[in-house]
C-alpha positions in Angstrom: -46.2 -11.3 -42.6 -43.6 -11.4 -39.9 -40.7 -9.0 -39.7 -37.2 -10.2 -39.0 -34.4 -8.1 -37.7 -31.1 -8.6 -39.6 -28.0 -7.7 -37.7 -24.9 -7.3 -39.8 -21.5 -5.8 -39.1 -20.9 -2.4 -40.6 -17.5 -0.8 -40.7 -17.2 2.7 -39.3 -14.4 5.2 -39.0 -13.7 8.4 -37.0 -13.1 11.5 -39.0 -11.7 14.8 -37.8 -14.3 17.6 -38.1 -13.0 19.8 -41.0 -14.2 23.1 -39.4 -12.3 22.7 -36.1 -8.7 22.6 -35.0 -7.1 20.3 -32.5 -6.4 22.2 -29.2 -3.5 21.4 -27.0 -3.3 22.3 -23.3 -0.6 22.1 -20.6 -1.7 22.4 -17.0 0.7 22.6 -14.1 0.1 20.1 -11.3 1.7 22.3 -8.7 -0.2 25.6 -9.3 -3.0 27.0 -11.4 -0.7 27.9 -14.4 -1.9 26.7 -17.8 -1.2 27.1 -21.5 -3.6 26.5 -24.4 -3.0 26.7 -28.2 -3.7 25.0 -31.5 0.1 24.6 -31.8 1.3 21.6 -29.6 5.0 22.6 -29.8 4.2 26.1 -28.5 2.4 24.6 -25.5 5.4 22.3 -24.8 7.8 25.3 -24.9 5.6 27.3 -22.6 5.5 24.3 -20.1 9.3 24.1 -20.2 9.6 27.8 -19.7 7.2 27.6 -16.7 9.2 24.6 -15.3 12.4 26.6 -15.6 11.0 29.6 -13.8 9.0 27.8 -11.0 10.8 24.4 -10.7 7.3 22.8 -11.1 8.0 19.6 -13.0 4.6 17.9 -13.4 2.1 18.8 -16.1 -1.1 17.4 -17.4 -1.3 17.6 -21.2 -4.7 17.5 -22.9 -5.4 17.2 -26.6 -8.9 18.0 -27.7 -10.3 17.4 -31.2 -13.8 17.1 -32.6 -14.7 14.2 -34.7 -17.7 12.3 -36.0 -18.4 8.7 -37.1 -18.8 7.8 -40.8 -19.9 4.5 -42.2 -17.4 3.2 -44.8 -18.7 4.1 -48.2 -20.5 7.2 -47.1 -19.4 10.8 -47.7 -18.4 12.8 -44.7 -21.6 14.4 -43.4 -20.1 17.9 -43.1 -18.7 18.2 -46.6 
């Protein structure tokens, strides 16, 4: 008997890991100041406050979340 490989498209999706929060960071491009929180609006306000006090106007914003891939029709592996 010979074996044959069958390739078929399978739909996948990205799912937020339920046991983690999204983390927001704001990092000043002019100095080493930074802010980090699970509340994105709080980080924005802290960046604005830093800009007002220091006149530093450039910030790098980073949003970090943890996710996994699930095939359509499968249960989320963590649940």
